[in-house]
C-alpha positions in Angstrom: -17.4 19.4 -26.7 -15.0 17.1 -24.9 -15.2 13.6 -26.8 -13.8 11.4 -24.0 -14.2 12.1 -20.4 -13.2 10.0 -17.1 -15.2 10.4 -13.8 -13.1 9.7 -10.7 -15.7 9.4 -7.8 -16.4 7.0 -5.2 -20.0 7.8 -4.6 -22.4 5.6 -6.9 -25.1 8.1 -6.6 -22.8 11.2 -7.4 -21.0 9.1 -10.4 -24.6 8.9 -12.3 -25.5 12.4 -11.9 -22.3 13.4 -13.4 -22.5 10.7 -16.1 -26.3 12.0 -17.1 -24.7 15.4 -17.2 -22.2 14.4 -19.4 -24.7 12.5 -21.6 -26.8 15.4 -22.2 -23.7 17.2 -23.2 -23.2 14.9 -26.0 -20.0 13.6 -24.8 -19.5 10.4 -26.8 -17.2 8.2 -24.6 -17.6 8.3 -20.4 -16.0 6.0 -18.3 -16.4 5.8 -14.6 -13.9 4.7 -11.7 -14.0 4.6 -7.9 -10.3 4.2 -7.2 -7.6 7.1 -8.2 -5.3 4.2 -9.1 -7.7 3.1 -11.4 -8.2 6.5 -12.9 -4.4 6.9 -13.4 -4.2 3.4 -15.3 -7.0 4.3 -17.6 -5.7 7.9 -18.4 -1.9 6.0 -18.9 -3.7 3.4 -21.3 -5.7 5.9 -23.0 -2.3 7.9 -24.1 -0.7 4.3 -24.9 -3.4 3.6 -27.1 -3.5 6.7 -28.9 -7.1 7.1 -27.8 -6.3 9.9 -24.8 -9.0 11.0 -22.3 -9.3 14.7 -22.8 -11.0 15.7 -19.3 -10.7 14.1 -15.8 -13.5 15.0 -13.3 -12.2 13.9 -9.8 -13.3 14.1 -6.5 -10.6 14.9 -3.9 -11.8 12.7 -1.1 -11.9 8.7 -1.3 -13.1 6.5 1.4 -10.3 3.7 2.1 -11.1 0.4 2.0 -9.5 -3.3 1.7 -7.8 -2.0 -1.7 -4.1 -0.5 -0.9 -3.7 2.5 -3.3 -0.6 4.2 -4.6 -2.7 7.5 -5.1 -5.1 7.5 -2.0 -6.8 11.2 -2.7 -7.8 13.3 -5.7 -5.0 15.5 -4.8 -2.1 12.9 -5.1 -4.0 11.6 -8.5 -4.0 15.3 -9.9 -0.5 16.0 -9.1 0.7 12.7 -10.9 -1.4 13.1 -13.9 -0.5 16.7 -14.4 3.1 16.0 -14.2 3.0 13.3 -16.6 0.2 14.5 -18.7 0.1 18.3 -18.6 -2.3 18.9 -21.5 -5.2 16.6 -19.7 -8.1 18.9 -18.6 -8.8 18.4 -14.9 -11.9 19.5 -13.0 -12.2 19.0 -9.1 -15.8 18.2 -8.0 -15.7 18.1 -4.1 -17.5 19.3 -0.9 -14.1 21.2 0.2 -14.5 24.8 0.3 -11.2 26.0 2.0 -9.6 28.4 0.2 -6.1 27.3 0.7 -6.7 24.0 -0.5 -8.4 25.3 -3.7 -5.3 27.7 -4.1 -2.9 25.0 -3.9 -4.7 22.9 -6.6 -4.6 25.7 -9.1 -1.0 27.0 -8.0 0.7 23.6 -7.5 -1.1 21.3 -9.5 -2.4 23.3 -12.5 -5.9 22.1 -12.3 -8.4 23.9 -14.5 -11.5 24.2 -12.6 -12.9 23.8 -9.2 -16.7 23.0 -8.5 -18.1 22.6 -5.0 -20.7 20.0 -4.3 -23.8 21.9 -3.7 -27.5 22.4 -4.6 -26.2 24.2 -7.8 -23.5 21.8 -7.9 -24.3 20.0 -11.4 -25.4 23.4 -12.7 -22.0 24.8 -12.0 -20.1 21.7 -13.1 -22.0 22.3 -16.3 -20.8 25.7 -16.7 -17.1 24.4 -15.7 -17.0 21.9 -18.5 -18.0 24.6 -21.2 -15.3 27.2 -19.7 -12.9 24.7 -19.7 -13.5 23.2 -23.1 -13.2 27.0 -24.5 -9.7 27.3 -22.5 -11.0 29.3 -19.7 -11.0 28.1 -16.0 -14.0 28.4 -13.4 -14.3 28.5 -9.8 -17.4 27.9 -7.7 -19.0 30.9 -6.2 -18.3 29.3 -2.5 -14.4 29.4 -3.4 -14.5 32.4 -6.0 -12.4 34.8 -3.9 -9.7 32.3 -3.3 -7.6 34.7 -5.5 -8.6 37.8 -4.4 -6.0 40.1 -3.4 -6.9 40.3 0.1 -6.8 36.6 0.5 -3.1 36.6 -1.1 -1.4 36.0 2.5 2.0 35.4 2.9 2.0 32.0 4.6 3.2 28.4 3.2 2.8 24.9 3.9 4.8 24.9 7.1 2.5 27.8 8.5 -0.8 25.9 7.6 0.6 22.7 9.4 1.3 24.9 12.4 -2.3 26.3 12.1 -4.0 22.9 11.7 -2.0 21.3 14.6 -2.9 24.3 16.9 -6.5 24.1 16.0 -6.4 20.1 17.0 -5.5 21.4 20.4 -1.8 20.3 20.4 0.6 22.7 22.3 3.8 24.2 21.1 5.7 21.6 23.1 3.7 18.9 21.4 4.0 20.0 17.9 7.8 20.5 18.4 7.9 17.0 19.6 6.0 15.9 16.5 8.0 17.6 14.0 11.1 16.3 15.3 9.7 12.7 15.3 8.7 13.3 11.6 11.8 15.3 10.7 9.7 18.5 9.7 12.0 21.4 10.1 12.3 23.6 11.9 11.1 21.7 14.8 12.8 23.6 17.5 10.3 25.0 20.2 11.7 28.5 20.0 11.2 28.3 15.9 7.8 27.5 16.4 7.1 30.2 19.0 8.3 32.9 16.8 6.5 31.6 13.7 3.2 31.7 15.7 4.0 34.9 17.0 4.6 36.5 13.3 1.3 34.8 12.6 -0.7 36.4 15.3 0.8 39.9 14.3 -0.1 39.2 10.4 -3.6 38.3 11.3 -3.8 40.8 13.9 -5.0 37.8 16.6 -5.0 38.7 20.2 -4.2 35.1 20.9 -3.9 31.4 19.7 -7.6 30.9 19.9 -8.5 34.0 18.2 -5.7 33.2 15.7 -7.3 29.7 15.0 -10.8 31.2 14.6 -9.5 33.8 12.0 -7.8 31.3 9.9 -10.9 29.1 10.0 -13.0 31.8 8.9 -10.7 32.6 6.0 -10.9 28.9 4.8 -7.2 28.3 5.5 -7.6 25.4 7.5 
């Protein structure tokens, strides 16, 4: 079993639950933080002291407050840590159950397990810890089909951004203006129209409203 584990979670009751679980599993050294920046500093300090953490269990969403954070989210924290300390094992424990974010965490950032917070959350977290310790990966049932072939759709981050903005009620003209303002390319109205038409065909959607409904059902936005 892991000997040194860090929990990054800003909800005190969840922190306590995860801590109790790790204690029951026999983890000798458990540390807890409520800010991603603190998590990064503790991980780095452990490496410098030659007493590295072996596992990070982190949420994705951290509520903003008076403290300015270099790493405002669990994803930003994981991206930094996995690039700097690739052997660190990471389990994400979150309420997020959309498939695309889960895929990104595995494919882009190399996490080792994804556990959804639910009634069976702590039970699944126990399983995930055992799996990761043995060198395997783990996905909660809620997101277990994230890598099924039927869900391996040919869409990228730009497509997700388009669909997300469309779901927020923005028109194609408004999306074009937004992208131009934020230097996101392609930003021309014609390019956005072509990309959305391609997505409608790909998802067999009758119109924009139908397209948004489909991708929401698939957990892409």
